[in-house]
PDB file with SEQRES, HELIX, SHEET and CRYST1 records, atoms N, CA, C and O in Angstrom:
SEQRES   1 A   59  MET THR LEU TYR PRO GLU GLN GLU LEU TYR LYS GLU MET          
SEQRES   2 A   59  SER PHE LEU SER TYR TYR TYR HIS TRP ASP TYR ARG THR          
SEQRES   3 A   59  VAL MET THR LEU ASP HIS GLN THR ARG ARG ARG PHE CYS          
SEQRES   4 A   59  ALA GLU ILE SER ALA ILE HIS LYS GLU LEU ASN HIS THR          
SEQRES   5 A   59  PRO LYS ASN ILE PHE GLU VAL                                  
HELIX    1 AA1 GLU A    6  TYR A   20  1                                  15    
HELIX    2 AA2 TYR A   24  MET A   28  1                                   5    
HELIX    3 AA3 HIS A   32  ASN A   50  1                                  19    
CRYST1    1.000    1.000    1.000  90.00  90.00  90.00 P 1           1          
ATOM      1  N   MET A   1      -5.434   5.233  -1.019  1.00  0.00           N  
ATOM      2  CA  MET A   1      -4.149   4.648  -1.290  1.00  0.00           C  
ATOM      3  C   MET A   1      -3.061   5.500  -0.695  1.00  0.00           C  
ATOM      4  O   MET A   1      -3.101   6.719  -0.861  1.00  0.00           O  
ATOM      5  N   THR A   2      -2.120   4.946  -0.031  1.00  0.00           N  
ATOM      6  CA  THR A   2      -0.980   5.687   0.513  1.00  0.00           C  
ATOM      7  C   THR A   2       0.247   5.366  -0.307  1.00  0.00           C  
ATOM      8  O   THR A   2       0.429   4.256  -0.809  1.00  0.00           O  
ATOM      9  N   LEU A   3       1.065   6.361  -0.421  1.00  0.00           N  
ATOM     10  CA  LEU A   3       2.352   6.203  -1.178  1.00  0.00           C  
ATOM     11  C   LEU A   3       3.483   5.970  -0.213  1.00  0.00           C  
ATOM     12  O   LEU A   3       3.469   6.480   0.908  1.00  0.00           O  
ATOM     13  N   TYR A   4       4.457   5.206  -0.639  1.00  0.00           N  
ATOM     14  CA  TYR A   4       5.655   4.952   0.163  1.00  0.00           C  
ATOM     15  C   TYR A   4       6.465   6.230   0.165  1.00  0.00           C  
ATOM     16  O   TYR A   4       6.630   6.852  -0.885  1.00  0.00           O  
ATOM     17  N   PRO A   5       6.981   6.643   1.325  1.00  0.00           N  
ATOM     18  CA  PRO A   5       7.716   7.899   1.411  1.00  0.00           C  
ATOM     19  C   PRO A   5       8.939   7.888   0.491  1.00  0.00           C  
ATOM     20  O   PRO A   5       9.726   6.942   0.486  1.00  0.00           O  
ATOM     21  N   GLU A   6       9.074   8.958  -0.281  1.00  0.00           N  
ATOM     22  CA  GLU A   6      10.156   9.028  -1.246  1.00  0.00           C  
ATOM     23  C   GLU A   6      11.535   8.910  -0.618  1.00  0.00           C  
ATOM     24  O   GLU A   6      12.429   8.279  -1.182  1.00  0.00           O  
ATOM     25  N   GLN A   7      11.708   9.516   0.550  1.00  0.00           N  
ATOM     26  CA  GLN A   7      13.014   9.464   1.241  1.00  0.00           C  
ATOM     27  C   GLN A   7      13.360   8.001   1.596  1.00  0.00           C  
ATOM     28  O   GLN A   7      14.516   7.600   1.467  1.00  0.00           O  
ATOM     29  N   GLU A   8      12.399   7.226   2.026  1.00  0.00           N  
ATOM     30  CA  GLU A   8      12.628   5.847   2.381  1.00  0.00           C  
ATOM     31  C   GLU A   8      12.985   5.028   1.146  1.00  0.00           C  
ATOM     32  O   GLU A   8      13.877   4.180   1.191  1.00  0.00           O  
ATOM     33  N   LEU A   9      12.295   5.282   0.058  1.00  0.00           N  
ATOM     34  CA  LEU A   9      12.592   4.591  -1.195  1.00  0.00           C  
ATOM     35  C   LEU A   9      14.025   4.846  -1.658  1.00  0.00           C  
ATOM     36  O   LEU A   9      14.714   3.915  -2.074  1.00  0.00           O  
ATOM     37  N   TYR A  10      14.475   6.090  -1.591  1.00  0.00           N  
ATOM     38  CA  TYR A  10      15.835   6.409  -1.978  1.00  0.00           C  
ATOM     39  C   TYR A  10      16.845   5.778  -1.039  1.00  0.00           C  
ATOM     40  O   TYR A  10      17.914   5.369  -1.494  1.00  0.00           O  
ATOM     41  N   LYS A  11      16.552   5.680   0.264  1.00  0.00           N  
ATOM     42  CA  LYS A  11      17.462   5.023   1.195  1.00  0.00           C  
ATOM     43  C   LYS A  11      17.614   3.518   0.803  1.00  0.00           C  
ATOM     44  O   LYS A  11      18.722   2.988   0.721  1.00  0.00           O  
ATOM     45  N   GLU A  12      16.499   2.888   0.577  1.00  0.00           N  
ATOM     46  CA  GLU A  12      16.540   1.452   0.179  1.00  0.00           C  
ATOM     47  C   GLU A  12      17.289   1.303  -1.130  1.00  0.00           C  
ATOM     48  O   GLU A  12      18.132   0.415  -1.254  1.00  0.00           O  
ATOM     49  N   MET A  13      17.011   2.134  -2.093  1.00  0.00           N  
ATOM     50  CA  MET A  13      17.671   2.014  -3.384  1.00  0.00           C  
ATOM     51  C   MET A  13      19.159   2.193  -3.269  1.00  0.00           C  
ATOM     52  O   MET A  13      19.932   1.441  -3.865  1.00  0.00           O  
ATOM     53  N   SER A  14      19.569   3.191  -2.501  1.00  0.00           N  
ATOM     54  CA  SER A  14      20.999   3.461  -2.318  1.00  0.00           C  
ATOM     55  C   SER A  14      21.671   2.316  -1.589  1.00  0.00           C  
ATOM     56  O   SER A  14      22.775   1.909  -1.949  1.00  0.00           O  
ATOM     57  N   PHE A  15      21.030   1.808  -0.594  1.00  0.00           N  
ATOM     58  CA  PHE A  15      21.537   0.715   0.218  1.00  0.00           C  
ATOM     59  C   PHE A  15      21.796  -0.498  -0.641  1.00  0.00           C  
ATOM     60  O   PHE A  15      22.888  -1.062  -0.590  1.00  0.00           O  
ATOM     61  N   LEU A  16      20.824  -0.916  -1.432  1.00  0.00           N  
ATOM     62  CA  LEU A  16      20.944  -2.078  -2.306  1.00  0.00           C  
ATOM     63  C   LEU A  16      21.960  -1.860  -3.426  1.00  0.00           C  
ATOM     64  O   LEU A  16      22.747  -2.749  -3.751  1.00  0.00           O  
ATOM     65  N   SER A  17      21.931  -0.669  -4.005  1.00  0.00           N  
ATOM     66  CA  SER A  17      22.875  -0.374  -5.067  1.00  0.00           C  
ATOM     67  C   SER A  17      24.298  -0.430  -4.564  1.00  0.00           C  
ATOM     68  O   SER A  17      25.180  -0.946  -5.251  1.00  0.00           O  
ATOM     69  N   TYR A  18      24.532   0.088  -3.387  1.00  0.00           N  
ATOM     70  CA  TYR A  18      25.860   0.122  -2.804  1.00  0.00           C  
ATOM     71  C   TYR A  18      26.384  -1.312  -2.506  1.00  0.00           C  
ATOM     72  O   TYR A  18      27.494  -1.668  -2.904  1.00  0.00           O  
ATOM     73  N   TYR A  19      25.585  -2.100  -1.820  1.00  0.00           N  
ATOM     74  CA  TYR A  19      26.037  -3.425  -1.361  1.00  0.00           C  
ATOM     75  C   TYR A  19      25.978  -4.474  -2.457  1.00  0.00           C  
ATOM     76  O   TYR A  19      26.831  -5.362  -2.489  1.00  0.00           O  
ATOM     77  N   TYR A  20      25.021  -4.409  -3.342  1.00  0.00           N  
ATOM     78  CA  TYR A  20      24.902  -5.460  -4.380  1.00  0.00           C  
ATOM     79  C   TYR A  20      25.395  -4.966  -5.750  1.00  0.00           C  
ATOM     80  O   TYR A  20      25.463  -5.738  -6.707  1.00  0.00           O  
ATOM     81  N   HIS A  21      25.735  -3.681  -5.831  1.00  0.00           N  
ATOM     82  CA  HIS A  21      26.186  -3.117  -7.099  1.00  0.00           C  
ATOM     83  C   HIS A  21      25.148  -3.257  -8.204  1.00  0.00           C  
ATOM     84  O   HIS A  21      25.473  -3.488  -9.369  1.00  0.00           O  
ATOM     85  N   TRP A  22      23.887  -3.111  -7.802  1.00  0.00           N  
ATOM     86  CA  TRP A  22      22.754  -3.199  -8.739  1.00  0.00           C  
ATOM     87  C   TRP A  22      22.499  -1.812  -9.335  1.00  0.00           C  
ATOM     88  O   TRP A  22      22.670  -0.807  -8.645  1.00  0.00           O  
ATOM     89  N   ASP A  23      22.103  -1.746 -10.578  1.00  0.00           N  
ATOM     90  CA  ASP A  23      21.772  -0.488 -11.198  1.00  0.00           C  
ATOM     91  C   ASP A  23      20.352  -0.034 -10.845  1.00  0.00           C  
ATOM     92  O   ASP A  23      19.573  -0.780 -10.251  1.00  0.00           O  
ATOM     93  N   TYR A  24      20.040   1.196 -11.224  1.00  0.00           N  
ATOM     94  CA  TYR A  24      18.756   1.809 -10.887  1.00  0.00           C  
ATOM     95  C   TYR A  24      17.591   0.965 -11.348  1.00  0.00           C  
ATOM     96  O   TYR A  24      16.668   0.711 -10.574  1.00  0.00           O  
ATOM     97  N   ARG A  25      17.611   0.528 -12.587  1.00  0.00           N  
ATOM     98  CA  ARG A  25      16.515  -0.260 -13.155  1.00  0.00           C  
ATOM     99  C   ARG A  25      16.281  -1.548 -12.397  1.00  0.00           C  
ATOM    100  O   ARG A  25      15.130  -1.918 -12.163  1.00  0.00           O  
ATOM    101  N   THR A  26      17.339  -2.244 -12.004  1.00  0.00           N  
ATOM    102  CA  THR A  26      17.206  -3.489 -11.273  1.00  0.00           C  
ATOM    103  C   THR A  26      16.529  -3.282  -9.927  1.00  0.00           C  
ATOM    104  O   THR A  26      15.626  -4.022  -9.538  1.00  0.00           O  
ATOM    105  N   VAL A  27      16.996  -2.249  -9.226  1.00  0.00           N  
ATOM    106  CA  VAL A  27      16.444  -1.966  -7.905  1.00  0.00           C  
ATOM    107  C   VAL A  27      14.969  -1.547  -8.023  1.00  0.00           C  
ATOM    108  O   VAL A  27      14.139  -1.988  -7.229  1.00  0.00           O  
ATOM    109  N   MET A  28      14.642  -0.703  -9.006  1.00  0.00           N  
ATOM    110  CA  MET A  28      13.309  -0.205  -9.166  1.00  0.00           C  
ATOM    111  C   MET A  28      12.302  -1.268  -9.606  1.00  0.00           C  
ATOM    112  O   MET A  28      11.102  -1.099  -9.391  1.00  0.00           O  
ATOM    113  N   THR A  29      12.763  -2.349 -10.212  1.00  0.00           N  
ATOM    114  CA  THR A  29      11.827  -3.390 -10.638  1.00  0.00           C  
ATOM    115  C   THR A  29      11.466  -4.317  -9.457  1.00  0.00           C  
ATOM    116  O   THR A  29      10.545  -5.126  -9.573  1.00  0.00           O  
ATOM    117  N   LEU A  30      12.170  -4.204  -8.344  1.00  0.00           N  
ATOM    118  CA  LEU A  30      11.823  -4.992  -7.172  1.00  0.00           C  
ATOM    119  C   LEU A  30      10.565  -4.416  -6.500  1.00  0.00           C  
ATOM    120  O   LEU A  30      10.394  -3.199  -6.442  1.00  0.00           O  
ATOM    121  N   ASP A  31       9.713  -5.271  -6.008  1.00  0.00           N  
ATOM    122  CA  ASP A  31       8.577  -4.770  -5.258  1.00  0.00           C  
ATOM    123  C   ASP A  31       9.024  -4.356  -3.856  1.00  0.00           C  
ATOM    124  O   ASP A  31      10.111  -4.717  -3.405  1.00  0.00           O  
ATOM    125  N   HIS A  32       8.178  -3.604  -3.185  1.00  0.00           N  
ATOM    126  CA  HIS A  32       8.517  -3.068  -1.855  1.00  0.00           C  
ATOM    127  C   HIS A  32       8.959  -4.169  -0.883  1.00  0.00           C  
ATOM    128  O   HIS A  32       9.980  -4.025  -0.210  1.00  0.00           O  
ATOM    129  N   GLN A  33       8.219  -5.235  -0.810  1.00  0.00           N  
ATOM    130  CA  GLN A  33       8.496  -6.315   0.153  1.00  0.00           C  
ATOM    131  C   GLN A  33       9.863  -6.924  -0.137  1.00  0.00           C  
ATOM    132  O   GLN A  33      10.616  -7.207   0.795  1.00  0.00           O  
ATOM    133  N   THR A  34      10.196  -7.130  -1.391  1.00  0.00           N  
ATOM    134  CA  THR A  34      11.496  -7.724  -1.768  1.00  0.00           C  
ATOM    135  C   THR A  34      12.626  -6.797  -1.427  1.00  0.00           C  
ATOM    136  O   THR A  34      13.642  -7.240  -0.891  1.00  0.00           O  
ATOM    137  N   ARG A  35      12.483  -5.516  -1.721  1.00  0.00           N  
ATOM    138  CA  ARG A  35      13.529  -4.511  -1.384  1.00  0.00           C  
ATOM    139  C   ARG A  35      13.773  -4.517   0.099  1.00  0.00           C  
ATOM    140  O   ARG A  35      14.922  -4.561   0.541  1.00  0.00           O  
ATOM    141  N   ARG A  36      12.687  -4.472   0.896  1.00  0.00           N  
ATOM    142  CA  ARG A  36      12.811  -4.475   2.357  1.00  0.00           C  
ATOM    143  C   ARG A  36      13.520  -5.748   2.874  1.00  0.00           C  
ATOM    144  O   ARG A  36      14.325  -5.686   3.804  1.00  0.00           O  
ATOM    145  N   ARG A  37      13.209  -6.882   2.262  1.00  0.00           N  
ATOM    146  CA  ARG A  37      13.812  -8.147   2.671  1.00  0.00           C  
ATOM    147  C   ARG A  37      15.315  -8.122   2.413  1.00  0.00           C  
ATOM    148  O   ARG A  37      16.096  -8.504   3.284  1.00  0.00           O  
ATOM    149  N   PHE A  38      15.728  -7.677   1.226  1.00  0.00           N  
ATOM    150  CA  PHE A  38      17.157  -7.596   0.933  1.00  0.00           C  
ATOM    151  C   PHE A  38      17.865  -6.603   1.887  1.00  0.00           C  
ATOM    152  O   PHE A  38      18.978  -6.873   2.341  1.00  0.00           O  
ATOM    153  N   CYS A  39      17.235  -5.482   2.183  1.00  0.00           N  
ATOM    154  CA  CYS A  39      17.821  -4.536   3.124  1.00  0.00           C  
ATOM    155  C   CYS A  39      17.971  -5.172   4.504  1.00  0.00           C  
ATOM    156  O   CYS A  39      18.995  -4.997   5.165  1.00  0.00           O  
ATOM    157  N   ALA A  40      16.967  -5.896   4.930  1.00  0.00           N  
ATOM    158  CA  ALA A  40      17.014  -6.568   6.242  1.00  0.00           C  
ATOM    159  C   ALA A  40      18.140  -7.604   6.280  1.00  0.00           C  
ATOM    160  O   ALA A  40      18.845  -7.729   7.281  1.00  0.00           O  
ATOM    161  N   GLU A  41      18.298  -8.337   5.189  1.00  0.00           N  
ATOM    162  CA  GLU A  41      19.361  -9.355   5.151  1.00  0.00           C  
ATOM    163  C   GLU A  41      20.739  -8.734   5.252  1.00  0.00           C  
ATOM    164  O   GLU A  41      21.588  -9.220   5.999  1.00  0.00           O  
ATOM    165  N   ILE A  42      20.971  -7.657   4.504  1.00  0.00           N  
ATOM    166  CA  ILE A  42      22.251  -6.962   4.590  1.00  0.00           C  
ATOM    167  C   ILE A  42      22.480  -6.456   6.019  1.00  0.00           C  
ATOM    168  O   ILE A  42      23.577  -6.571   6.566  1.00  0.00           O  
ATOM    169  N   SER A  43      21.429  -5.900   6.603  1.00  0.00           N  
ATOM    170  CA  SER A  43      21.559  -5.364   7.968  1.00  0.00           C  
ATOM    171  C   SER A  43      21.861  -6.460   8.967  1.00  0.00           C  
ATOM    172  O   SER A  43      22.636  -6.240   9.897  1.00  0.00           O  
ATOM    173  N   ALA A  44      21.277  -7.627   8.804  1.00  0.00           N  
ATOM    174  CA  ALA A  44      21.511  -8.750   9.684  1.00  0.00           C  
ATOM    175  C   ALA A  44      22.979  -9.191   9.603  1.00  0.00           C  
ATOM    176  O   ALA A  44      23.605  -9.485  10.621  1.00  0.00           O  
ATOM    177  N   ILE A  45      23.503  -9.229   8.404  1.00  0.00           N  
ATOM    178  CA  ILE A  45      24.919  -9.573   8.213  1.00  0.00           C  
ATOM    179  C   ILE A  45      25.820  -8.572   8.918  1.00  0.00           C  
ATOM    180  O   ILE A  45      26.767  -8.962   9.601  1.00  0.00           O  
ATOM    181  N   HIS A  46      25.536  -7.298   8.760  1.00  0.00           N  
ATOM    182  CA  HIS A  46      26.318  -6.255   9.419  1.00  0.00           C  
ATOM    183  C   HIS A  46      26.244  -6.373  10.938  1.00  0.00           C  
ATOM    184  O   HIS A  46      27.248  -6.276  11.645  1.00  0.00           O  
ATOM    185  N   LYS A  47      25.076  -6.576  11.390  1.00  0.00           N  
ATOM    186  CA  LYS A  47      24.862  -6.692  12.858  1.00  0.00           C  
ATOM    187  C   LYS A  47      25.656  -7.856  13.411  1.00  0.00           C  
ATOM    188  O   LYS A  47      26.308  -7.730  14.447  1.00  0.00           O  
ATOM    189  N   GLU A  48      25.608  -8.960  12.745  1.00  0.00           N  
ATOM    190  CA  GLU A  48      26.339 -10.137  13.215  1.00  0.00           C  
ATOM    191  C   GLU A  48      27.843  -9.961  13.163  1.00  0.00           C  
ATOM    192  O   GLU A  48      28.554 -10.345  14.092  1.00  0.00           O  
ATOM    193  N   LEU A  49      28.330  -9.375  12.068  1.00  0.00           N  
ATOM    194  CA  LEU A  49      29.789  -9.168  11.929  1.00  0.00           C  
ATOM    195  C   LEU A  49      30.310  -8.082  12.826  1.00  0.00           C  
ATOM    196  O   LEU A  49      31.420  -8.207  13.344  1.00  0.00           O  
ATOM    197  N   ASN A  50      29.573  -7.034  13.033  1.00  0.00           N  
ATOM    198  CA  ASN A  50      30.067  -5.898  13.765  1.00  0.00           C  
ATOM    199  C   ASN A  50      29.508  -5.731  15.162  1.00  0.00           C  
ATOM    200  O   ASN A  50      29.903  -4.824  15.895  1.00  0.00           O  
ATOM    201  N   HIS A  51      28.577  -6.618  15.534  1.00  0.00           N  
ATOM    202  CA  HIS A  51      27.922  -6.486  16.832  1.00  0.00           C  
ATOM    203  C   HIS A  51      27.397  -5.097  17.080  1.00  0.00           C  
ATOM    204  O   HIS A  51      27.579  -4.524  18.154  1.00  0.00           O  
ATOM    205  N   THR A  52      26.733  -4.556  16.059  1.00  0.00           N  
ATOM    206  CA  THR A  52      26.216  -3.214  16.123  1.00  0.00           C  
ATOM    207  C   THR A  52      24.738  -3.201  16.523  1.00  0.00           C  
ATOM    208  O   THR A  52      24.049  -4.214  16.402  1.00  0.00           O  
ATOM    209  N   PRO A  53      24.269  -2.076  16.990  1.00  0.00           N  
ATOM    210  CA  PRO A  53      22.826  -1.981  17.343  1.00  0.00           C  
ATOM    211  C   PRO A  53      21.952  -2.042  16.108  1.00  0.00           C  
ATOM    212  O   PRO A  53      22.442  -2.088  14.979  1.00  0.00           O  
ATOM    213  N   LYS A  54      20.696  -2.042  16.330  1.00  0.00           N  
ATOM    214  CA  LYS A  54      19.682  -2.219  15.259  1.00  0.00           C  
ATOM    215  C   LYS A  54      19.953  -1.200  14.124  1.00  0.00           C  
ATOM    216  O   LYS A  54      20.190  -0.020  14.379  1.00  0.00           O  
ATOM    217  N   ASN A  55      19.912  -1.671  12.913  1.00  0.00           N  
ATOM    218  CA  ASN A  55      20.062  -0.860  11.731  1.00  0.00           C  
ATOM    219  C   ASN A  55      18.718  -0.267  11.300  1.00  0.00           C  
ATOM    220  O   ASN A  55      17.672  -0.826  11.631  1.00  0.00           O  
ATOM    221  N   ILE A  56      18.722   0.806  10.601  1.00  0.00           N  
ATOM    222  CA  ILE A  56      17.429   1.395  10.209  1.00  0.00           C  
ATOM    223  C   ILE A  56      16.633   0.531   9.244  1.00  0.00           C  
ATOM    224  O   ILE A  56      15.428   0.733   9.100  1.00  0.00           O  
ATOM    225  N   PHE A  57      17.274  -0.430   8.575  1.00  0.00           N  
ATOM    226  CA  PHE A  57      16.551  -1.288   7.650  1.00  0.00           C  
ATOM    227  C   PHE A  57      16.201  -2.633   8.271  1.00  0.00           C  
ATOM    228  O   PHE A  57      15.653  -3.500   7.592  1.00  0.00           O  
ATOM    229  N   GLU A  58      16.502  -2.816   9.520  1.00  0.00           N  
ATOM    230  CA  GLU A  58      16.228  -4.104  10.171  1.00  0.00           C  
ATOM    231  C   GLU A  58      14.709  -4.179  10.439  1.00  0.00           C  
ATOM    232  O   GLU A  58      14.111  -3.240  10.964  1.00  0.00           O  
ATOM    233  N   VAL A  59      14.112  -5.311  10.068  1.00  0.00           N  
ATOM    234  CA  VAL A  59      12.702  -5.525  10.204  1.00  0.00           C  
ATOM    235  C   VAL A  59      12.392  -5.989  11.633  1.00  0.00           C  
ATOM    236  O   VAL A  59      11.232  -6.231  11.966  1.00  0.00           O  
TER     237      VAL A  59                                                      
END                                                                             
């Protein structure tokens, strides 16, 4: 079994907490796939609005 890198988990948690104003418990109850999907959606919005290059959370 492999563990998800702690640094990546904290990046995702911070990203979601910042943009959705979710608390720690809410973010931590999301499964990995759901967290990544929300991060990708936020990144897509930013990319479209700002015409920026690929974001680190973009799938």
